[in-house]
N, C-alpha and C positions, 0 to 999 in steps of 0.2 A: 531515724529516729520517728517518733510516734506520737507525742504530744507537742502542743504549744510550748509548753512549760520547759521542754525540752530544746528548745531550739537557740543554739548558740546564740550569744548577743555581747560583741561583735563577731561576725562570720569573716572567715577567711576569703578574701577577694582579690581580682583584679581591676584596675582601671585601664582601658584600651582605648585608643583610635582605630576605627577601621572606616577607611575611605571619609567621609565627610561627615561623619557621626564619632560620638564618645559613649561609653556604656561600660555600665559593670559587667563583669564575666563571672559566673559564679559554679565552683563546681556542685554537681547535684547533689553530690554524696554529704554537703554540708545542710541541705534543706531535706525536711520532713517527707516522708513517702507520702502522706496525705497531702494531696497538691490543695486541697480546699485551705490550706495554712498557709500558703505562700503569699497569698494577696496581700495581708497587713506587712508581711515581711519587707515585700518589694515597695509598697508604698512608704515604709520608715526608711527605706534606704533612700528614697529619690525626693524625700521631704515633701510628699503630697499628701491630702490636698493643701494647696495654697490659694483658696478661695478670692482673699484680698489683694494679696501682689503678683500672684503667679510668678514669682522668681524661685521658689524652693529652696530659699536659703536655709533649711534646716535639714537637707540633705545632699545629696550629691548632684541631683538635677540641676540643669541651667536655665530654665525658663520657658525652653523651646523644646518641641517634641524629637528634634534631632539629639538632644542632650537628655532626655528623660528614657532609656532605654537600658536593658537588662538581657544578659544572655546568660542561660542555665544551660550546662554543657556536663556531658556525662556520658560515660561506657554504652557501647551498643547492646541492646539485648541477643542473645545467643544466636537467634535466625537470623538477624541482622549482619552481625559478625559472619556467619556462613556465607552471605553476602558478599562480603568485602566491604561493608562499610566499617570505618575506623572510629567514629563517633556519634553520638546524637545531641541534637540541641534545641530548645527552646527559646525563642524569641517573645521577650515580653514589652509592650508598648505601656509605660505608666503613664494616667492623666496628671495634669499640672495644678489645674485649679480644682479639679473634681478628683472623685477616687476611682477613675475608672481605669480596669485592668484589661489589658487587650491580647488574647492570643491569636487573634485571626488571621494575622499574616505574618510574613518575615519580613528581616531586614537586610537589604544586598550588602550595603556598607560593613555592618558589622558581621554579617557571615562572611567577610574577608578574612577575620581573626580567630574564628573558630578553631583551625587548625591549629594556629600558632599556640591559643592558649591550652588546646588539650596536649601539646605537647610540651610546652612549657609546664603542665600539671601532671605529667607522666600518666593522662589518663589513656593513651594510647602511644605505641612507640613503632610507628611505621618505618619501613626499612625506605631508605633515601637511595635514589640512584643517580649517581655522581652528583652534582652541586645542588641539586634539586629535590623537593620532597612533594610529594599530593598525598592531601590527606582527604579522604571520602567521607562527607557527615550527611546524616540524614535529619531533616529538619521535619520536627514533629508536627509545627504549627500547619504545613502544608503537605506533609507527606512527600516531600520530594527530596531528591540528592544533590546535592553541590559538594563541587571539588574545587579545594583550593593548592594551588603551587606557588612554592615561595622558596628561596635559596637558602640552605642551611650550611652549617659548618660541617667540617669531615670529619668530627671526633667519632666516637665509637657509639654515643647516644647523641643524633642529629640537635642540632639547637636552631630555630628560626633567626636569622641574621634580617633585620629591617632596617638598617642604614646604610646598605649599599646606595649611593646616588644614579639611581637607572631611571625613575619616574617621577615626573612630579604631574599631581591631578588638582583639577581647578577647584578651587576653595582651599586648599593647602599647600603653605609657604613651604619650599625647597623639594630637593628629590630625597626620594626613599625607594628601598627593595622593591621589585615590581612583584605584585601578587595577583596571579592571573584567580579571575573567581569564574568559574564553569557551573551553569543550571542546568543539571541532565534531565532530559524530559520534560519542560518547563509549563507545558501547556495544562489548564485546568487544575491549577495549583489550590484553588478553593473550591471551584463550581464543578471539577471534573470534566470540564469543556474549555477548548481554546476560545470558543465563540458562545457564550452562556445563553445568549439569546437567540442563536442559531442565524444569525446575520453578521455582516462586517459593519454594516450599516443601519443604524435605527432611528427614528424618528418619535422624540419626546414631545409630547405637548403640557405645556408647564405655564402657570400663572406668575409674571416677574413679581407684582405688587399690588395692592388693593386698589380697585377702580381702572387698571389697567387691561388690556386686550390679551386673549391668549394667545401663545408664541408655539411653534413646533421648532424645536432644536433638534438637530442630526448631532448624533454621537455616536462612537464606535466604543463596544463593550469588550473588552479583551482581558483574558485570563492567562496569562504566562508570567513565571515568578509571582507576579501576585495581580488580582483582579484590579483592572483599571478603567476609568472611565474617559475616552478623549473626546473633548469639545473643541470645535473651530473657532480662534480668536475673531476673525473675520464675520462669522454667523454672528455672535455675540455682541461686536462691536455696531452693528445695524442697531442695537436698542439699548445698549448698555453702555457706560461710560469707561470703556476696557483700558484705554490710556492710563486715567488716572487711577484707576485699580492698581495696574500694574506698576505704576509709581508709588504706589503705597499711601494714595490719598483717600480720605474718606468718601466710600461710596456705597451704594445698596447693591453692588455686586455680588458679596458674598452670600448674602440669602439666596439669592438665584442660583448661583452656582451648589447651594447647599442642597436647593429644592431639586435641580438637576441629577445629583450625585444621590438623592434618597429616591428619586423615581428611577433612575436605571438600576438602583441595587433591587428594587422589586423586581425590574424585569429580568435580573440576572439572578433571582432566587436567593440574594442576601439579604441579610438583616438592615434594614436601612438607619436604624439608632445608632449602629456601631461605628464608630468616629474613624478608627483607623482603616479599615476596609468597606466596600472599595475605594480607592483614592480615585480622586480627579483631577484631571491634567488638561492645560489650555495648550491646544497645537498651533503655530502660525508658521507661515512659508518664510523663509529668509526675505530681509527687505533692508537690510542696512549695509554700507560697504564693507565694513569688517564682516559681516555674515558672508558676504560674496568672498572676500581676501581669504577667509578663513576654511572656505567650501562647506560652510554649513549647510546641512539637508535640512533639519526641522530646528525652529525654536519653540522651545517648552518652557512654562510654566507650573509648576504642580504645586498641590495644596496637600497639607497634611496635618490632619486634626482641626479643618477648618481654616487654617492659616496660609498664607504664600509661604513656600519653602524657598530656604536662600540658596539652596543648590537642589537638584533632581534628585528624590530617592533612587538609588540604584534600581530596586526592582520595578520601578516606573520606567525607568531608563531603559533597561532591558526587554521591559513591556513593548515600549515604540519601536525597540529595535525589530522584536518578532512583529510588530503591527504593521511595519513599512512594506514588509513582504506579502501582506494579505490583502488581496484585490479587493478595492472598491471602500475599504480602510479609509477614515481621515487620513491617518500617515502615510498611507498608499499614496492617495490624491496629493497630499502636499509636495512627495516626491516625486509626483507626476507619472507613477508607474515606470520608473528610470529603467535604463539598461543594465542597472546595477544587478549582479547575481544574487542569489537569494543567499551567498556566505559571506557578501561583502560587507562591511561595516558601514553603521548610519552615523552620521557628526551632527549631534546636537548641541544647541545653545539652549544655554540656561542662565540664571541668575548669578551663577558662580563662575563661569566660564564654559569650557566646551569639552567634551566627551566623545568618547567612540565606542559604541554599542554594535554588537552583532548577534546574527542567529543563523544556525545550521538547520538545512531543512532535509530530511529524507526525500527521495526522488519522487516518493506518492504523497509529496504534502506535508507530513507530520513534522512537527517540530524536535530536532534530534537534541540541541541544545541553544543555551543563551549565555554570550560571555562578554566578559568586561575586565579592564584592569584597574587594578586599586592598589594603596599603599596604606600602611598601618605603622602604629607607634606603641610600646609600652609606655604607659604614664606611670603606672603606682602598682605594686603589689603588698597588699598588707592586709590590714582588717577594716571591714564598716559596720557602724553601729548603724541599728533600724529601731 
């Protein structure tokens, strides 16, 4: 399609849950070749902008960042196909109250359903080996490869089976089929470097509020699966009401965290005004009886689009898994440089529950892959108006 007048309305679409997110999945062939025409379609699909209410009731969005997402999935380029890539996809984070459309990062949760959607739509028909199928995807946002492995039927044309009672993930009721999500060579997804600032631990000078004195904040700026800024709960609690903030009470913590995020973004060579990337997350050592009973390694509270997330975004969780093996980073420090080998899993406590993430490293220290288990569900297939 080449002109806005030729864009079908409604568009064929699927509505899928991937991990703890839900999103609209579109076949790239249904959209114009001219990507400058995509934004208004995506805003219409999600019901954005909704400046007054922030609920996106005129669209498919749900008023929170984890429900305002779109994936555009299509066939690989000839060169990528020769490299063994089955499908390409672009992740889109759609603003809620404003008209922002962000293509700067990937979504780990929705990535888990890209292979399923591609097989459902006949975009790719890879050959299954036994009872499982692996689809190799190329994410255009980060120029990285993501493998998803999931159970399939034994028919001539494999179909994803998502309702096996195998795995339960925090934030989602009930058990579903296991989907293994593997980010290949995840370092430098946005900046080209695992450590964009050249250090695993940086010190930022900020001014928390007018009339207050300058503060020096420690942070770790890591770029693995998505660029993320990690800060220490204990450091922030020395001058900010962190307990009240985590409980959702009104505080002035949010603007300070945004100042830290923007300051660190500049050091990372990223656009500080982009809301979706880099993300910022607060790390804390395990401190409750439940943490110790469940053998939690790190407690994490992540922000997305300036708001505390009800579950850790999977790309952020995977980034922590990588960071925990990087000496002198805040994640490594919280793990106290434990005896955990570089291929072991790290258990994270987040507001939605517990999740295990892991990273494999080469002998010379390069990150080979970052891995996590997810589940997903088909919710709807039909047409969506924009």
